[in-house]
Backbone as a chain_set.jsonl record, in Angstrom:
{"seq": "MEIHEIHPLHIEEEKFEAIQQFYADRICLENRLDQTISLCAGVDAAYWEQDGVEWGVCSIVVLDYKTKKIVEKASSAGKITVPYLPGFLSFRELPLVVEAAKKLVSRPDLFLFDGNGYLHPRHMGIATHASFFLDTPTIGVAKSYFRVKEVDFAMPEDEKGAYTNIVIENEVYGRVLRTSKNVKPVFISCGNYIDLQTTTEIVLTLLNEKSRLPIPVRLADLETKRLKRELIAGESQ", "coords": {"N": [[97.976, 153.627, 170.821], [94.836, 152.113, 170.426], [91.723, 153.76, 170.489], [88.377, 153.703, 171.625], [86.034, 155.647, 170.521], [83.378, 156.361, 172.008], [81.451, 158.274, 172.295], [80.99, 161.699, 171.218], [83.648, 163.959, 172.13], [83.211, 166.521, 172.819], [80.505, 167.931, 174.125], [77.188, 169.201, 174.665], [76.317, 170.704, 177.767], [73.824, 170.055, 178.853], [73.424, 167.461, 178.172], [75.03, 165.879, 179.669], [74.309, 164.404, 182.061], [72.504, 162.471, 181.104], [74.157, 160.965, 179.434], [75.942, 159.904, 181.318], [74.175, 158.31, 182.814], [73.392, 156.473, 180.88], [75.773, 155.009, 180.332], [76.393, 154.128, 182.864], [74.711, 152.0, 183.307], [76.042, 150.053, 181.987], [78.327, 149.353, 183.232], [80.783, 147.069, 184.377], [81.449, 145.208, 187.113], [83.125, 143.031, 187.446], [86.014, 140.989, 187.396], [88.063, 141.478, 184.687], [90.645, 141.214, 184.109], [93.631, 139.559, 183.014], [95.403, 136.693, 184.354], [98.081, 137.4, 184.659], [99.462, 140.542, 184.97], [101.039, 142.674, 182.824], [101.712, 145.368, 182.007], [101.029, 148.465, 183.59], [99.317, 151.586, 184.027], [99.501, 154.984, 185.12], [97.354, 157.779, 185.498], [96.904, 161.263, 185.321], [95.647, 164.601, 185.707], [95.874, 168.179, 185.371], [95.11, 171.669, 185.987], [95.106, 175.148, 184.993], [94.909, 178.76, 184.954], [95.451, 181.232, 182.5], [95.835, 184.439, 181.514], [93.043, 184.78, 181.475], [92.19, 182.497, 180.195], [91.453, 179.075, 180.485], [93.54, 176.294, 180.964], [94.67, 172.909, 180.471], [96.468, 169.924, 181.376], [97.434, 166.562, 180.764], [98.914, 163.607, 181.951], [100.206, 160.396, 181.221], [101.706, 157.646, 182.604], [103.408, 154.766, 181.953], [104.119, 151.662, 183.418], [106.229, 148.791, 184.004], [104.679, 146.134, 185.477], [105.789, 144.3, 187.29], [108.533, 145.044, 187.761], [108.289, 147.722, 188.247], [109.414, 149.686, 186.736], [109.662, 152.517, 184.538], [108.122, 152.407, 181.433], [107.059, 153.901, 179.378], [105.974, 157.219, 178.506], [103.318, 159.547, 178.029], [101.619, 162.493, 176.97], [99.268, 165.253, 176.979], [98.023, 168.497, 176.162], [95.966, 171.419, 176.417], [93.403, 173.927, 175.673], [90.709, 174.354, 177.962], [87.34, 173.816, 177.701], [85.081, 173.092, 179.045], [83.306, 173.988, 181.887], [84.002, 173.759, 185.48], [81.985, 171.45, 186.942], [80.447, 170.009, 189.601], [80.437, 166.501, 189.871], [80.57, 166.081, 187.186], [83.126, 166.029, 186.243], [84.583, 164.369, 184.549], [83.984, 165.056, 181.92], [85.487, 167.288, 181.458], [88.051, 166.27, 181.604], [88.268, 164.116, 179.822], [88.849, 164.735, 176.973], [91.597, 165.412, 177.143], [92.688, 163.093, 178.318], [92.071, 161.114, 176.406], [93.455, 162.08, 174.152], [96.11, 161.908, 175.065], [96.298, 159.131, 175.553], [96.073, 158.095, 172.983], [98.596, 158.5, 172.007], [100.176, 156.552, 173.069], [102.431, 153.907, 172.601], [102.572, 151.37, 173.622], [100.166, 149.033, 175.042], [98.601, 149.282, 177.913], [97.629, 146.955, 180.488], [96.039, 147.765, 182.474], [94.672, 150.722, 183.882], [95.284, 153.251, 186.25], [93.705, 155.847, 187.814], [94.126, 159.192, 188.986], [91.767, 160.001, 190.786], [88.198, 159.489, 191.001], [86.138, 156.513, 190.5], [83.768, 154.291, 190.462], [82.908, 155.386, 192.784], [80.945, 157.707, 192.975], [78.189, 159.935, 192.371], [76.598, 158.942, 190.265], [78.015, 156.746, 189.64], [79.978, 157.306, 187.769], [82.678, 158.358, 187.703], [85.864, 159.732, 186.578], [87.626, 157.536, 186.163], [85.906, 155.435, 185.578], [84.323, 156.412, 183.43], [86.295, 156.928, 181.476], [87.132, 154.352, 180.967], [85.477, 153.17, 179.087], [86.26, 154.339, 176.725], [88.908, 153.51, 176.632], [88.668, 150.787, 176.73], [89.584, 149.0, 178.66], [90.462, 147.555, 181.834], [90.036, 149.6, 184.746], [90.981, 151.681, 187.565], [90.068, 153.784, 190.258], [91.753, 156.155, 192.221], [91.632, 158.282, 194.744], [92.749, 161.228, 196.442], [91.308, 162.663, 198.244], [88.027, 162.759, 199.779], [85.184, 162.607, 197.83], [82.192, 163.64, 198.567], [79.327, 161.725, 198.56], [75.907, 161.77, 198.129], [75.495, 162.888, 200.66], [76.718, 161.195, 202.469], [79.008, 160.212, 204.888], [82.342, 158.91, 205.578], [83.868, 156.127, 207.329], [86.761, 156.125, 209.268], [89.545, 154.018, 208.656], [91.419, 151.56, 210.606], [94.686, 152.361, 211.95], [96.693, 150.966, 210.318], [98.685, 149.521, 207.769], [96.955, 148.47, 204.922], [94.526, 148.278, 206.16], [91.021, 148.891, 205.939], [87.868, 150.561, 205.315], [84.592, 150.103, 204.112], [82.769, 152.183, 201.846], [79.568, 152.681, 202.091], [76.579, 153.253, 200.525], [73.226, 153.75, 200.512], [72.859, 150.981, 200.902], [74.673, 149.914, 199.127], [77.982, 149.133, 198.126], [80.19, 151.587, 197.352], [82.877, 152.214, 197.261], [86.174, 152.158, 198.794], [87.829, 153.17, 201.804], [91.126, 153.266, 202.149], [93.956, 152.377, 203.981], [97.125, 152.985, 203.176], [99.555, 153.154, 204.342], [101.007, 153.141, 207.585], [100.253, 155.67, 209.993], [99.665, 157.593, 208.108], [97.546, 159.54, 206.002], [94.559, 158.032, 204.657], [93.685, 156.683, 201.359], [91.153, 156.968, 198.813], [89.599, 154.518, 197.241], [88.208, 153.028, 194.302], [86.431, 150.842, 192.096], [86.964, 151.152, 188.615], [86.143, 150.119, 186.027], [85.378, 146.891, 184.664], [86.569, 145.324, 186.634], [86.858, 144.013, 189.987], [86.191, 144.983, 193.442], [87.829, 143.804, 195.405], [90.04, 142.87, 193.959], [90.898, 145.318, 193.016], [91.718, 146.51, 195.438], [93.847, 144.808, 196.191], [95.65, 145.211, 194.084], [96.271, 147.957, 194.305], [97.592, 147.933, 196.806], [99.758, 146.352, 196.128], [101.179, 148.001, 194.45], [102.603, 149.917, 195.877], [105.115, 152.019, 197.414], [107.661, 153.268, 199.694], [107.629, 155.977, 199.297], [105.263, 157.391, 198.949], [101.752, 157.705, 199.749], [100.206, 157.099, 197.647], [99.609, 154.773, 194.939], [102.354, 153.668, 192.903], [102.195, 154.164, 189.981], [100.232, 156.214, 189.841], [101.328, 158.188, 191.462], [103.681, 158.82, 189.995], [102.536, 159.763, 187.621], [101.257, 162.003, 188.623], [103.465, 163.554, 189.453], [104.699, 163.95, 186.966], [102.74, 165.387, 185.615], [102.649, 167.741, 187.137], [105.235, 168.689, 186.598], [105.119, 169.15, 183.811], [103.099, 171.054, 183.77], [104.346, 173.227, 185.092], [106.366, 173.783, 183.201], [104.85, 174.478, 180.945], [103.446, 176.723, 181.85], [105.586, 178.446, 182.346], [106.56, 178.691, 179.735], [104.449, 180.016, 178.481], [104.522, 182.425, 179.716], [106.701, 183.701, 178.768]], "CA": [[96.933, 152.794, 171.402], [93.534, 152.326, 169.801], [90.707, 154.313, 171.38], [87.0, 153.524, 171.185], [85.349, 156.916, 170.766], [81.999, 155.916, 172.21], [80.596, 159.437, 172.08], [81.837, 162.881, 170.95], [84.343, 164.459, 173.309], [82.697, 167.859, 173.12], [79.063, 167.727, 174.21], [76.461, 170.219, 175.402], [76.201, 170.382, 179.189], [72.522, 169.492, 179.199], [73.418, 166.03, 177.841], [76.002, 165.186, 180.517], [73.719, 163.427, 182.983], [71.928, 161.368, 180.321], [75.274, 160.119, 178.992], [76.409, 159.159, 182.485], [73.189, 157.286, 183.165], [73.425, 155.448, 179.836], [76.935, 154.133, 180.502], [76.36, 153.532, 184.204], [74.026, 150.709, 183.18], [76.931, 149.139, 181.261], [79.525, 149.106, 184.043], [80.995, 145.674, 184.765], [82.285, 145.112, 188.312], [83.738, 141.703, 187.483], [87.414, 141.073, 187.006], [88.363, 141.114, 183.315], [92.105, 141.15, 183.986], [94.273, 138.255, 182.897], [96.13, 136.282, 185.559], [99.345, 138.123, 184.733], [99.47, 141.92, 184.494], [102.355, 143.034, 182.294], [101.903, 146.813, 182.061], [99.985, 149.268, 184.218], [99.54, 153.001, 183.743], [98.916, 155.998, 185.976], [96.805, 158.908, 184.738], [96.629, 162.431, 186.15], [95.423, 165.836, 184.962], [95.96, 169.402, 186.168], [94.55, 172.822, 185.296], [95.515, 176.473, 185.422], [94.359, 179.851, 184.147], [96.457, 182.144, 181.978], [95.221, 185.53, 180.742], [91.615, 184.567, 181.338], [91.92, 181.242, 179.482], [91.775, 177.895, 181.294], [94.317, 175.275, 180.271], [94.823, 171.656, 181.188], [97.48, 168.989, 180.897], [97.255, 165.198, 181.244], [100.074, 162.73, 181.802], [100.061, 158.956, 181.422], [103.001, 156.993, 182.806], [103.244, 153.309, 181.868], [105.15, 150.933, 184.156], [106.264, 147.339, 184.077], [103.98, 145.835, 186.718], [106.658, 143.568, 188.214], [109.746, 145.772, 188.127], [107.894, 149.109, 188.548], [110.204, 150.582, 185.907], [108.894, 153.254, 183.543], [108.207, 151.889, 180.067], [106.642, 154.901, 178.4], [105.193, 158.36, 178.971], [102.593, 160.292, 177.002], [100.916, 163.625, 177.569], [98.535, 166.151, 176.093], [97.679, 169.769, 176.794], [95.097, 172.223, 175.573], [92.417, 174.789, 176.307], [89.576, 173.667, 178.573], [86.1, 174.49, 177.319], [83.999, 172.662, 179.939], [83.495, 174.536, 183.238], [83.955, 172.783, 186.557], [80.64, 171.146, 187.423], [80.551, 168.836, 190.476], [79.801, 165.293, 189.358], [80.758, 165.971, 185.734], [84.537, 166.337, 185.985], [85.141, 163.547, 183.47], [83.805, 165.714, 180.63], [86.625, 168.205, 181.327], [89.315, 165.55, 181.49], [88.296, 163.101, 178.764], [89.607, 165.099, 175.776], [93.029, 165.33, 177.423], [93.039, 161.684, 178.546], [92.0, 160.398, 175.133], [94.554, 162.517, 173.294], [97.357, 161.335, 175.592], [96.271, 157.673, 175.364], [96.303, 157.81, 171.565], [100.027, 158.604, 171.739], [100.876, 155.408, 173.645], [102.85, 152.819, 171.719], [102.181, 150.148, 174.33], [98.774, 148.956, 175.487], [98.571, 148.819, 179.302], [96.581, 146.009, 180.897], [95.281, 148.385, 183.556], [94.915, 152.148, 184.114], [94.923, 153.766, 187.563], [93.462, 157.277, 187.691], [94.099, 160.068, 190.151], [90.379, 160.445, 190.797], [87.22, 158.466, 191.37], [85.501, 155.685, 189.496], [82.415, 153.943, 190.898], [82.613, 156.254, 193.93], [80.416, 158.88, 192.268], [76.727, 159.893, 192.5], [76.023, 158.084, 189.225], [79.042, 155.723, 189.388], [80.682, 157.641, 186.533], [83.873, 159.168, 187.846], [86.739, 159.707, 185.4], [88.178, 156.199, 185.934], [84.874, 154.611, 184.953], [83.953, 156.985, 182.135], [87.4, 156.734, 180.526], [87.315, 152.922, 180.656], [84.724, 152.826, 177.878], [87.097, 154.776, 175.617], [90.137, 152.726, 176.649], [88.307, 149.369, 176.659], [90.605, 148.408, 179.525], [90.148, 147.696, 183.253], [90.5, 150.843, 185.361], [90.844, 151.863, 189.004], [90.125, 155.162, 190.725], [92.448, 156.373, 193.493], [91.487, 159.703, 195.06], [93.443, 161.662, 197.651], [90.316, 163.209, 199.172], [86.707, 162.151, 199.631], [84.111, 163.304, 197.13], [81.027, 163.215, 199.339], [78.231, 161.266, 197.719], [74.583, 161.671, 198.767], [75.608, 163.332, 202.058], [77.201, 160.079, 203.292], [80.402, 160.319, 205.326], [83.063, 157.64, 205.627], [84.478, 155.744, 208.601], [88.215, 156.029, 209.154], [90.062, 152.677, 208.97], [92.471, 151.462, 211.618], [95.973, 152.918, 211.519], [97.588, 149.886, 209.9], [98.717, 149.357, 206.321], [96.025, 147.471, 204.425], [93.216, 148.402, 206.809], [90.077, 149.651, 205.125], [86.437, 150.54, 205.586], [83.814, 150.28, 202.888], [81.865, 153.321, 201.747], [78.274, 152.07, 201.75], [75.567, 154.27, 200.284], [71.957, 153.102, 200.17], [73.096, 149.531, 200.939], [75.573, 149.5, 198.051], [79.375, 149.528, 198.329], [80.658, 152.456, 196.275], [84.336, 152.231, 197.241], [86.838, 151.857, 200.064], [88.835, 154.041, 202.403], [92.23, 152.311, 202.31], [95.177, 152.87, 204.611], [98.253, 152.422, 202.429], [100.742, 153.199, 205.195], [100.722, 153.508, 208.974], [100.464, 157.081, 210.336], [99.492, 158.41, 206.901], [96.145, 159.642, 205.599], [94.155, 156.988, 203.702], [93.22, 157.08, 200.031], [89.777, 156.548, 198.533], [89.715, 153.723, 196.024], [86.971, 152.461, 193.769], [86.53, 150.226, 190.779], [86.61, 151.968, 187.475], [85.322, 149.236, 185.214], [85.973, 145.597, 184.289], [87.39, 144.866, 187.753], [86.11, 143.977, 191.239], [86.787, 145.821, 194.482], [88.899, 143.099, 196.094], [91.213, 142.924, 193.076], [91.322, 146.722, 193.057], [92.447, 146.716, 196.693], [95.106, 144.054, 196.133], [96.555, 145.852, 193.12], [96.758, 149.207, 194.895], [98.579, 147.595, 197.84], [100.946, 145.802, 195.458], [101.889, 149.056, 193.725], [103.055, 150.946, 196.812], [106.469, 152.033, 197.983], [107.734, 154.112, 200.888], [107.707, 157.39, 198.931], [103.97, 158.056, 198.875], [100.563, 156.896, 200.051], [99.591, 156.77, 196.367], [100.291, 153.725, 194.167], [103.461, 154.226, 192.123], [101.83, 154.771, 188.691], [99.494, 157.456, 190.061], [102.289, 159.177, 191.973], [104.555, 159.253, 188.902], [101.732, 160.582, 186.714], [101.06, 163.269, 189.321], [104.725, 164.297, 189.367], [104.918, 164.33, 185.576], [101.769, 166.432, 185.299], [103.112, 168.968, 187.78], [106.421, 169.156, 185.86], [104.669, 169.696, 182.539], [102.352, 172.283, 184.046], [105.329, 174.289, 185.346], [107.029, 174.13, 181.933], [103.897, 175.148, 180.057], [103.194, 178.071, 182.397], [106.798, 179.231, 182.099], [106.627, 178.969, 178.3], [103.416, 180.98, 178.121], [104.821, 183.716, 180.311], [107.869, 184.283, 178.094]], "C": [[95.596, 153.129, 170.739], [92.509, 152.774, 170.845], [89.329, 154.069, 170.778], [86.24, 154.814, 171.51], [83.845, 156.662, 170.815], [80.988, 157.048, 172.082], [81.508, 160.629, 171.804], [82.459, 163.401, 172.241], [83.864, 165.851, 173.707], [81.175, 167.826, 172.985], [78.43, 168.871, 175.006], [76.222, 169.755, 176.846], [74.882, 169.702, 179.542], [72.434, 167.996, 178.903], [74.298, 165.207, 178.786], [75.358, 164.073, 181.348], [73.144, 162.225, 182.24], [73.019, 160.416, 179.842], [75.791, 159.29, 180.156], [75.45, 158.031, 182.84], [73.194, 156.146, 182.147], [74.579, 154.478, 180.065], [77.016, 153.512, 181.887], [75.693, 152.162, 184.172], [74.901, 149.652, 182.515], [78.24, 148.872, 181.999], [79.581, 147.634, 184.434], [81.951, 145.625, 185.952], [82.762, 143.68, 188.526], [85.13, 141.798, 186.882], [87.641, 140.567, 185.582], [89.87, 141.022, 183.073], [92.574, 139.714, 183.795], [94.985, 137.933, 184.203], [97.399, 137.098, 185.759], [99.199, 139.52, 184.153], [100.891, 142.248, 184.045], [102.636, 144.526, 182.471], [100.727, 147.475, 182.778], [100.32, 150.737, 183.996], [98.863, 153.877, 184.778], [98.479, 157.178, 185.134], [96.484, 160.048, 185.695], [96.441, 163.642, 185.245], [95.499, 167.024, 185.912], [95.508, 170.582, 185.309], [95.165, 174.112, 185.821], [94.898, 177.508, 184.494], [95.467, 180.806, 183.743], [95.745, 183.181, 181.108], [93.74, 185.284, 180.459], [91.217, 183.306, 180.599], [92.322, 180.07, 180.381], [92.447, 176.842, 180.433], [94.373, 174.011, 181.122], [95.918, 170.814, 180.575], [97.213, 167.631, 181.525], [98.512, 164.408, 180.983], [99.667, 161.282, 182.04], [101.456, 158.364, 181.527], [102.766, 155.49, 182.864], [104.419, 152.627, 182.555], [105.08, 149.44, 183.864], [105.708, 146.952, 185.452], [104.883, 145.155, 187.748], [107.829, 144.417, 188.695], [109.473, 147.195, 188.582], [108.742, 150.124, 187.776], [109.329, 151.26, 184.854], [109.175, 152.696, 182.15], [107.969, 152.996, 179.052], [105.9, 156.03, 179.107], [104.48, 158.995, 177.785], [101.828, 161.416, 177.69], [100.155, 164.405, 176.504], [98.218, 167.411, 176.869], [96.794, 170.556, 175.844], [94.162, 173.093, 176.373], [91.251, 173.944, 176.829], [88.309, 174.467, 178.279], [84.926, 174.126, 178.231], [84.246, 173.241, 181.327], [83.482, 173.439, 184.284], [82.524, 172.65, 187.057], [80.743, 169.901, 188.303], [79.767, 167.651, 189.926], [79.998, 165.074, 187.872], [82.2, 166.268, 185.324], [85.09, 165.566, 184.794], [85.009, 164.226, 182.106], [84.875, 166.779, 180.393], [87.898, 167.439, 180.977], [89.403, 164.628, 180.278], [89.044, 163.524, 177.505], [91.117, 165.003, 175.965], [93.479, 163.882, 177.581], [93.076, 160.924, 177.232], [93.155, 160.784, 174.222], [95.888, 161.929, 173.757], [97.415, 159.834, 175.334], [96.534, 157.282, 173.915], [97.793, 157.806, 171.22], [100.814, 157.405, 172.271], [101.207, 154.378, 172.577], [102.421, 151.488, 172.322], [100.686, 150.178, 174.633], [98.756, 148.42, 176.921], [97.412, 147.86, 179.554], [95.617, 146.643, 181.892], [95.663, 149.859, 183.654], [94.443, 152.511, 185.523], [94.837, 155.286, 187.47], [93.575, 157.987, 189.025], [92.712, 160.696, 190.17], [89.469, 159.275, 191.142], [86.742, 157.651, 190.178], [84.055, 155.471, 189.886], [81.962, 154.805, 192.07], [82.19, 157.629, 193.409], [78.893, 158.807, 192.347], [76.042, 159.007, 191.469], [77.021, 157.005, 188.785], [79.892, 156.035, 188.161], [81.783, 158.666, 186.753], [84.779, 158.983, 186.637], [87.291, 158.313, 185.122], [87.172, 155.296, 185.232], [84.545, 155.121, 183.553], [85.043, 156.714, 181.096], [87.553, 155.275, 180.113], [86.59, 152.519, 179.385], [85.481, 153.266, 176.626], [88.334, 153.894, 175.485], [89.888, 151.237, 176.438], [89.295, 148.531, 177.464], [90.144, 148.527, 180.979], [90.768, 148.96, 183.856], [90.197, 150.856, 186.851], [90.882, 153.357, 189.308], [90.802, 155.239, 192.078], [92.426, 157.874, 193.773], [92.172, 160.036, 196.377], [92.477, 162.215, 198.698], [88.943, 162.629, 198.848], [85.742, 163.088, 198.916], [82.802, 162.806, 197.723], [79.847, 162.912, 198.423], [76.961, 161.132, 198.559], [74.646, 161.922, 200.276], [76.065, 162.221, 202.998], [78.672, 160.29, 203.619], [81.041, 158.934, 205.352], [83.585, 157.387, 207.032], [85.972, 155.558, 208.397], [88.68, 154.615, 209.496], [91.101, 152.719, 210.075], [93.793, 151.955, 211.05], [96.991, 151.81, 211.274], [97.539, 149.767, 208.378], [97.795, 148.208, 205.905], [94.66, 147.509, 205.087], [92.291, 149.232, 205.929], [88.681, 149.604, 205.733], [85.72, 150.757, 204.261], [82.948, 151.534, 202.973], [80.542, 152.778, 201.207], [77.215, 153.161, 201.667], [74.304, 153.575, 199.778], [72.136, 151.597, 199.959], [73.953, 149.017, 199.779], [76.981, 149.987, 198.349], [79.849, 150.315, 197.112], [82.184, 152.428, 196.142], [84.887, 151.911, 198.613], [87.755, 153.001, 200.486], [89.985, 153.122, 202.803], [93.446, 152.984, 202.923], [96.363, 152.205, 203.901], [99.565, 152.475, 203.202], [100.328, 153.644, 206.591], [101.065, 154.983, 209.194], [100.374, 158.014, 209.13], [98.0, 158.426, 206.549], [95.792, 158.536, 204.606], [93.872, 157.571, 202.325], [91.828, 156.485, 199.834], [89.768, 155.823, 197.193], [88.34, 153.219, 195.59], [87.265, 151.787, 192.444], [86.271, 151.301, 189.731], [85.614, 151.17, 186.647], [86.099, 147.962, 184.946], [86.892, 145.045, 185.383], [86.517, 144.856, 189.009], [86.871, 144.701, 192.336], [87.911, 145.12, 195.223], [90.18, 143.104, 195.263], [91.774, 144.34, 193.037], [92.178, 146.985, 194.292], [93.804, 146.031, 196.65], [96.112, 144.716, 195.206], [97.127, 147.146, 193.696], [97.818, 148.919, 195.954], [99.866, 147.044, 197.245], [101.812, 146.904, 194.846], [102.353, 150.2, 194.621], [104.56, 150.879, 197.029], [106.49, 153.046, 199.122], [107.653, 155.605, 200.575], [106.367, 158.125, 198.987], [102.854, 157.121, 199.322], [99.84, 156.492, 198.775], [100.316, 155.609, 195.706], [101.279, 154.362, 193.183], [103.022, 154.836, 190.79], [101.105, 156.109, 188.848], [100.429, 158.553, 190.558], [103.174, 159.704, 190.841], [103.796, 160.107, 187.887], [101.484, 161.96, 187.32], [102.312, 164.139, 189.228], [104.979, 164.793, 187.951], [103.974, 165.453, 185.164], [102.2, 167.767, 185.897], [104.32, 169.555, 187.044], [106.005, 169.816, 184.549], [103.904, 171.002, 182.727], [103.302, 173.449, 184.291], [105.982, 174.742, 184.052], [106.107, 174.902, 181.015], [103.587, 176.557, 180.545], [104.391, 178.971, 182.135], [106.905, 179.606, 180.625], [105.639, 180.019, 177.871], [103.745, 182.377, 178.632], [106.001, 184.41, 179.642], [107.443, 185.146, 176.909]], "O": [[95.276, 154.298, 170.524], [92.446, 152.226, 171.945], [89.135, 154.211, 169.571], [85.851, 155.034, 172.657], [83.146, 156.74, 169.805], [79.813, 156.815, 171.795], [82.695, 160.573, 172.127], [81.865, 163.294, 173.314], [84.104, 166.293, 174.831], [80.633, 167.709, 171.886], [79.054, 169.437, 175.904], [75.961, 168.58, 177.104], [74.838, 168.862, 180.441], [71.488, 167.333, 179.327], [74.309, 163.979, 178.712], [75.821, 162.933, 181.33], [73.281, 161.089, 182.694], [72.828, 159.2, 179.843], [76.051, 158.097, 179.999], [75.882, 156.916, 183.134], [73.019, 154.984, 182.514], [74.392, 153.264, 180.0], [77.649, 152.47, 182.061], [76.071, 151.266, 184.927], [74.536, 148.477, 182.486], [79.149, 148.243, 181.459], [78.565, 147.029, 184.776], [83.128, 145.96, 185.817], [82.795, 143.187, 189.653], [85.381, 142.592, 185.975], [87.443, 139.386, 185.295], [90.308, 140.778, 181.949], [91.993, 138.777, 184.343], [95.148, 138.803, 185.059], [97.752, 137.446, 186.886], [98.852, 139.675, 182.982], [101.836, 142.107, 184.82], [103.671, 144.907, 183.019], [99.574, 147.088, 182.589], [101.483, 151.087, 183.798], [97.777, 153.553, 185.261], [99.15, 157.541, 184.168], [95.874, 159.839, 186.744], [97.004, 163.704, 184.152], [95.224, 166.897, 187.105], [95.516, 170.516, 184.08], [95.677, 174.165, 186.939], [94.428, 177.188, 183.402], [96.324, 181.15, 184.557], [95.131, 182.842, 180.097], [93.249, 185.541, 179.359], [90.028, 183.061, 180.393], [93.404, 180.075, 180.967], [91.997, 176.534, 179.329], [94.151, 174.047, 182.332], [96.256, 170.968, 179.401], [96.811, 167.55, 182.685], [99.114, 164.522, 179.916], [98.886, 160.982, 182.942], [102.29, 158.558, 180.642], [102.022, 154.999, 183.713], [105.576, 152.968, 182.307], [104.026, 148.901, 183.525], [106.221, 147.403, 186.476], [104.755, 145.407, 188.946], [108.089, 144.5, 189.896], [110.318, 147.815, 189.229], [108.775, 151.301, 188.136], [108.381, 150.665, 184.342], [110.329, 152.537, 181.751], [108.599, 153.028, 177.995], [105.285, 155.834, 180.155], [104.989, 158.977, 176.665], [101.44, 161.297, 178.853], [100.372, 164.239, 175.304], [98.153, 167.391, 178.098], [96.86, 170.387, 174.627], [94.124, 173.017, 177.601], [90.861, 172.951, 176.213], [88.233, 175.658, 178.58], [83.887, 174.785, 178.19], [85.311, 173.004, 181.898], [83.017, 172.328, 184.028], [81.928, 173.615, 187.534], [81.094, 168.832, 187.802], [78.597, 167.773, 189.564], [79.645, 164.02, 187.343], [82.46, 166.703, 184.202], [85.978, 166.061, 184.099], [85.837, 163.996, 181.224], [85.142, 167.137, 179.246], [88.712, 167.889, 180.171], [90.494, 164.384, 179.763], [89.829, 162.726, 176.993], [91.835, 164.568, 175.064], [94.516, 163.485, 177.049], [94.016, 160.171, 176.976], [93.767, 159.922, 173.591], [96.699, 161.503, 172.935], [98.458, 159.313, 174.939], [97.152, 156.25, 173.652], [98.202, 157.174, 170.245], [101.995, 157.257, 171.957], [100.363, 154.024, 171.754], [101.964, 150.591, 171.613], [100.029, 151.211, 174.498], [98.885, 147.212, 177.12], [96.361, 147.945, 178.918], [94.522, 146.131, 182.126], [96.835, 150.209, 183.524], [93.349, 152.132, 185.939], [95.808, 155.937, 187.084], [93.175, 157.458, 190.062], [92.506, 161.787, 189.638], [89.935, 158.202, 191.527], [86.914, 158.035, 189.021], [83.209, 156.341, 189.678], [80.764, 154.937, 192.32], [82.973, 158.579, 193.406], [78.346, 157.705, 192.386], [75.019, 158.388, 191.763], [76.893, 156.427, 187.706], [80.471, 155.124, 187.569], [81.828, 159.702, 186.09], [84.491, 158.162, 185.766], [87.416, 157.932, 183.958], [87.547, 154.484, 184.386], [84.497, 154.342, 182.601], [84.746, 156.317, 179.969], [88.052, 154.991, 179.025], [87.04, 151.619, 178.675], [85.358, 152.633, 175.577], [88.761, 153.568, 174.377], [90.786, 150.507, 176.017], [89.775, 147.493, 177.007], [89.494, 149.512, 181.329], [91.889, 149.336, 183.513], [89.305, 150.161, 187.338], [91.638, 154.104, 188.688], [90.469, 154.479, 192.987], [93.122, 158.644, 193.111], [92.176, 159.231, 197.309], [92.786, 162.234, 199.89], [88.732, 162.075, 197.769], [85.516, 164.218, 199.349], [82.353, 161.699, 197.427], [79.432, 163.747, 197.62], [76.958, 160.45, 199.584], [73.956, 161.27, 201.06], [75.824, 162.297, 204.203], [79.486, 160.519, 202.724], [80.367, 157.92, 205.172], [83.727, 158.315, 207.828], [86.394, 154.899, 207.447], [88.263, 154.061, 210.513], [91.6, 153.786, 210.434], [93.999, 151.968, 209.836], [98.021, 151.735, 211.945], [96.475, 149.897, 207.773], [97.853, 147.115, 206.469], [93.731, 146.844, 204.628], [92.732, 150.163, 205.256], [88.36, 148.737, 206.545], [86.187, 151.504, 203.401], [82.459, 151.894, 204.044], [80.42, 152.461, 200.024], [76.988, 153.897, 202.627], [74.319, 152.901, 198.748], [71.644, 151.021, 198.989], [73.954, 147.821, 199.487], [77.165, 151.127, 198.778], [79.905, 149.795, 195.998], [82.72, 152.598, 195.047], [84.16, 151.447, 199.492], [88.361, 153.689, 199.664], [89.833, 152.291, 203.698], [93.906, 154.023, 202.449], [96.567, 150.997, 204.022], [100.569, 151.908, 202.77], [99.399, 154.437, 206.747], [102.048, 155.485, 208.648], [100.948, 159.103, 209.14], [97.288, 157.447, 206.772], [96.633, 158.141, 203.798], [93.826, 158.788, 202.146], [91.391, 155.616, 200.589], [89.911, 156.444, 196.139], [87.442, 153.016, 196.408], [88.23, 152.124, 191.759], [85.479, 152.222, 189.931], [84.427, 151.489, 186.572], [87.329, 147.952, 184.995], [87.88, 144.375, 185.085], [85.544, 145.606, 189.092], [88.055, 145.0, 192.183], [88.867, 145.776, 195.636], [91.271, 143.314, 195.793], [92.99, 144.532, 193.026], [93.236, 147.607, 194.201], [94.809, 146.627, 197.037], [97.302, 144.772, 195.518], [98.327, 147.402, 193.587], [98.844, 149.598, 195.992], [100.946, 147.249, 197.799], [103.029, 146.757, 194.738], [102.478, 151.334, 194.16], [105.19, 149.836, 196.853], [105.456, 153.616, 199.472], [107.612, 156.421, 201.496], [106.341, 159.353, 199.064], [102.996, 155.899, 199.277], [98.957, 155.636, 198.809], [101.525, 155.464, 195.888], [101.052, 155.469, 192.695], [103.445, 155.951, 190.484], [101.339, 157.034, 188.071], [100.334, 159.703, 190.129], [103.392, 160.911, 190.743], [104.348, 161.069, 187.352], [101.499, 162.966, 186.611], [102.218, 165.335, 188.952], [105.422, 165.925, 187.756], [104.371, 166.368, 184.443], [102.123, 168.803, 185.236], [104.42, 170.771, 186.883], [106.476, 170.903, 184.215], [104.048, 171.937, 181.94], [103.094, 174.541, 183.76], [106.14, 175.941, 183.82], [106.524, 175.869, 180.377], [103.477, 177.483, 179.741], [104.23, 180.127, 181.746], [107.302, 180.725, 180.3], [105.937, 180.833, 176.997], [103.312, 183.38, 178.065], [106.272, 185.578, 179.919], [108.292, 185.716, 176.223]]}, "num_chains": 1, "name": "protein.A"}
């Protein structure tokens, strides 16, 4: 898959916020998807420390949107050089995401990230930031709430498809979406090149009874955990 390397992947920390602000002004919250989605992909990353060195792994799982069958998998792993800084997680993950995406033979119509997109202090969660490299519509699906500007969320009704909007300073940043009855909600947001209603409809379409997460994100999460176990076991031998 062709990647648009819009800026270097390894950047000094003092430039992080300026880069986020620059691209935040270029986010498009209008639907750029075609009428028919053929392929969708889930993206997830995980980290661990080994002998004082931090490592990371990223998995991308591509599915047929209609059949939900796996079409392709790609992954990358490597040393992590960017420390964890709240609000700047994308700079840790981007090198792994980009390397994995370059290995894809197919070109997904849509990427769903295990993480946030527009639901971010500067609207630049990993789903949004990565979209500029992928030049593809993206969605953020987070398992927990990343509190923005000290604003809490309202819990939706306990019915599948129920949601509440996360409104911060009179702007909708994302949604708290109940994907199954009697199960914790997820926190969804636009990444880029898509609107929030389409984001909600797609997430609900990509569910099954196995998880509150949409299928591509769940499969990417499982694949990342598997690879992490294998890599840790290999390093310990």
